[in-house]
N, C-alpha and C positions, 0 to 999 in steps of 0.2 A: 504494500500500500504506500502510495506516495505521501510523504510528509510535507505539509505546508505550514510554515511558521505562522503563528498568530498575527504578527504585524501585517503580513501579506494578506491574510484573510480579511483583516480589518480594512486594508486598503481596497481589496476587491469589493467588499461590501459598500465602502464609501463610493467606489466607482459606479456600482449598480444604482445606488441612490441618486448619484449625480446624473446618470443616464436617464433614469426615470423622471427626475426633476426636469431635465432638459426636454424630454419628450412631452411632458405635461405642459410645459411652457409653449412648445410649438402647437400643441392641440388648442390651447387657450387662445393663442394668437390667431390661429386659423378660424376658430369660432367667432372671434371678434371681427375679423374681416367679413365673415359670412353675415353676421348680424348687421354690420355697417352697410354691407351691400343691400340687404333686405330693407334697411331703414331708408337708404338712398333711393331705392326703387319706389318705396311708398311715397316719399316726398315728391318725387317727380311724376307720379302716376296722375295726380290731379290735372296739371297742365296738359299732359299727354292725352288724357281722356276727354278733356275739355271742361267748359263751364257753362252753366245755364244762368240766365238773367231773368228775374221775375219782377214785374211791376205790381206793387200793392197800392190799390186805389186809396186806401186809408193809411198809407205809410210811405215807404221808400222803395228802393230796388234791392231785392235779395239775390245774393250770388250763391249758386249751388255748385259744389265740386262734384263732377259727374263720375269720379272714381269712387269716392266714399259715399256719394248720395247724401251729403250733409250740407246744410247751410253754413257757409264759411265767413261771409262778410255782408255788409250792407252799404249801399251807396245812397247818400242823403241828397234828396232833391228839394229840400226845404218845405216838405208837406204840401206840395202842389197837386197832389192827386194824380200820380202817373198811371197811364193806361197803355196806349199803343207803344210799341218798342221795336227797334230794328238795329242791325249792326252793319257797318260798311264791309264790303268784301275783303278788305285788307285787315279787318279786325281792329283797326285803330280807334274807331269812334262808335259810341252807342248813341242812338237818337231816341228820345222819349217824349211823348206828348203828355202835357200836364193839363188835365181837364179843369182843374180849379185855378190854374195860373194863367190860362189863355196863351200859353207859349209852349215851345219845345226846348228841351235841354240837350246840349251836345256834351258828351262825357268821354274823357280819355279812358278807353276800356281797361288798359293794363293798370293804371294808377287809381282809377275811380274818381279822379279829379274832374270837377265841372269846368268845361272849356268856356261855355257861354250859354245864356238863355236868349232865345229868339222869339219875339212876339209874333203870334200867328193870328189869333182871333178867338172869339168865344167858343168854348167847349171843344177844343181839339181832342180827337179821340184815336182814330186809326192811323197807323204809321206803316208805310211801305218804303223800305230802303232798297234802291236798285242802282248799282254803280255809285256815282258820287252825288246822287240826288235823293232827297227824301220827299215823299208824297204824303201829305197830312190832311185828313178831312177835319173840317171844323164847321160848327153850326151856329150862325148868328141868331137864329130863331128858336134855339133850344130852350126849353123850360127847366132843364135839369131833372134828374131822377128818371125812373123808368117810364116809358110812354104808356098811354092808356091802352087797354085791351082793344084790338081791332074789332070794329062793329059795335062797340059800346057807346053809350050816350056821351061819355067823356071824350071818346075819340072823335065822334061826329061834331061835338062842340068845338074841339080844338081845330078841326079842319075848317069849320066855318069862320072861326076867329082869324085864322091865318089868311083865308081868302079875303076877308073884310079889310084886314090890315095890310094886305099885299106883302106878307111876310117874306123876308129875304131867304132864298134857298141856301143850302149848304155849299161850301166851296172846298176845293182841294188846293192847298198851298204847295208850290214846288220850290224846294229849298236847295240851294247849292251848299253842300256840307262843308266844302273847303273854305269858301268865302263867308259862309254864314248869311248869305243874302237870299231873301225871298224873291225868286226870279219872276214868278207869275202866279196868278190864281185862276183856276178853272172852275167855272160854275157848275155845280151838280144839281141835285134835286132836294126835296125836303127830307131831312134826316139821312143824309148820305152816310153809309156805313163802310162796306167793303171796298177795297181798292186793289186792282190788278193791272198789269201791263200786258199787252199782246206779245206774242212770241217774237215778232220783229221789232218790238219796242217803239212802235210808231203810234199806238193807240192806248188810251186809258179806259179801263172798264170799271164801272162803279155800280154798287147797289144802292138804291134809294128807298128806304123803308116806307116812309109815308106816301110816296108817289106810286108804290107798288110796281116798280120797274127796275130794269137794268139798262144803263145807258153806256154808249160807246162814244168816246171823244177823240178827236185828232189831238195828239200830244203836243204838237207844235203850236197850233192855233187855239186849242181848247174848244173848238167848235164841236157840238154834238152831231155825230154822223149816223147814229142809229139808236132807236129806243125799242126795248123788248119788254112788253107788258108781262107781268108775272101773276096777275090777279087770279087767273084761272087755276093756278097751282096752289093758291093760299095767300096769306097776308105776310108782309114784312120780309122782303129779301134781305139777307144779312151777309153771309160770306160769299166770296167769289175766288176761284182758283183756276189757273191755267195748267194744262197737262204739260209734262216736260218737253214733248215734241210739238206743242202748239196746236194739236189736232182737235182739242176740245176745251171748253170752259164750263165749269160747274158752279152753280149758285145754290146756296141753301135758303129755303123759304121757311122762316121760323115758325109762323103760325099756319103752316100748311103741312108740316111734318113731311116735307118732300125736298127733292133736289131737282133743279132744272139743268139739263145737259144741252149745251150748244156746240155746234161744230165751229170750224175755224172762221166761218163767215158770220158767226153769231146768230145762227138760225137754231131754234129749239128743235132738237131731234129726239128728245126723250125726257120723261119725268119719272123719278124714282121715289117710292115711299120710304120714309125713314121712321125711326123712333120719335119720341116726343121732343119737340123744339130743337131742331138742328141749328148749329151756329158755325163755329170754326171748322174748316175742312182743309185737307191737304192730300195731294197725291203722294204715293211712295216714290222713292228715288227713281225707280224704273218706270213709273207710270202705270203699273199693273193693278194697283189697288188705290182706293180712295178711303180716307179715314175721316169720320165725321164726329164731332163732339156734340152729344145730345145734352143740352143745358138742363132740361127737366127729366130726361130719361135716365140721367146719372150713369151713362155708359159711353164708351167710345165705340162707334159702329164702323165696320169695315166691309167694303164692297169690292167685288171683282169688276174692273172697268171695261171688260169685254162683254160679259154676260149680265152684269149688274145684279148678280146674286149676292146675297149677304153671306160673308165669310165668317163673321164672328162678332162678339161683343166683349169688351173689357169693362169691368166695374170701375167707376170713378167716384165722384163726390157730387155735391150739390152746386148747380149752376156753373158748370165748367165751360169756359168760353174758348180758351185757346190751348194749344199744345205744340210740342216740338219733339222730334226724334233726337236721340243722342247722335254725335257725329259718326259713330260706327253703326248706327241703325239698330242697335241691339235692344234699346229701351225707348219708351215714350213717356214724356213728362207732361202731365195734364194739370193746368191751373184751374182750380175750382173755387170760384169767388165767394159762394155763400157757405161753404164749409171750411173756408180759410185753410186750405191745404193744397199741396201739390202731390198728385198721385202718380207713382212710377209704375208703369206696366212693362212686362216682358213683351217685346215686339213679336216674338215667335208664336206665343200662345195666348197673349193678352191677359195673363195672370198678373195679380198685383204683387209687385216686388217690395214696395215700401210706400208708406204714407208719411209725407213730411208735413208737419204741423207748425203752427205759430205764425202764419201769414196774416195779412190784414186786407182782406178782399183782393186776392191775387187775380189779375186780369190778363196780362200778356206774358208770354214767355218765348225766348229765343235761345239758341245755343251758339257757342263758338268753340272750335272751328264751325263755320256755318253749316247748317243742316237743313233738312226739310221740315216744314211745320205749317201751321195755319197762318203764321205771320212772316214766313220766310221761305226761301227756296235756294237751290244751289245752281240752277240752270239759267238764272237771269242776271 
């Protein structure tokens, strides 16, 4: 048997301990790098996944991190009652219509700082940002609050009063976002609501609630070139959306529980029944589906745009006006004004992923990087 002196054994044991200690250190260092890598990935996931911006009519603008699906910050617009919202294609500027302030606010998106307020007129509501211009509807004859029920005595009285007083119709302000100058105003109808541009961007298409019609205007001159009556399909046309290829335009008829489908020449070619009180609507990115927010039906309804068969419904909240897809099209965020929440749906099966609460009458919602939704599109 080999004899090993005790000092050597002690040295060998010390060497083993040292080796184990060194190995442990390397393991710990490796774990630290792994954890750091995971933490770094989480911190950058928010900007990579994108952000959503929600206007609260009784508050400010809430910013949602689309990776965590949490509200992460707020942009203060000085309590002006923000409603319509849009983002420039380069992502630099947010445009918000303030119903109580009679103006729009330009906001630096990345910093959240206010660039300037631009006076528009009474009751600005709907915003559509296309290129370097913002199109904003405003209503000089608006009484504020919800309109009377169509066909009611109050509605008839209001119509008579407007005729007697020769009430001023709604207008669409065209604002150059870079210069902050109102370039022109296009005269709409009574209670103009939805705004859309034609595929070739030479025409403006708007819905006029109280006039029960959709009108088409030359974008350069503002002249009305076509009027499409919607009264036979119900009362109060609200939303209007162009398909990605410009082959059709679809309007929602709020108190008709229906959609009006028009071809590229703005001829009505179909009408589709929906659930209760359709409002905001959007085509899918490829145009194969149409999504409709049912304000009183409390669901997001989906249709096949070839057959117009209903494909499904996702549960939402109360009085949901507008919605947006996440930039990767995996989820849909629906702003529900009367339940003060944003409902997140899985786009594949319309199941509820999450309900974000704590909002103050959320009205409009858009995402960046730009996505498809009832207030935005990626093909214009």
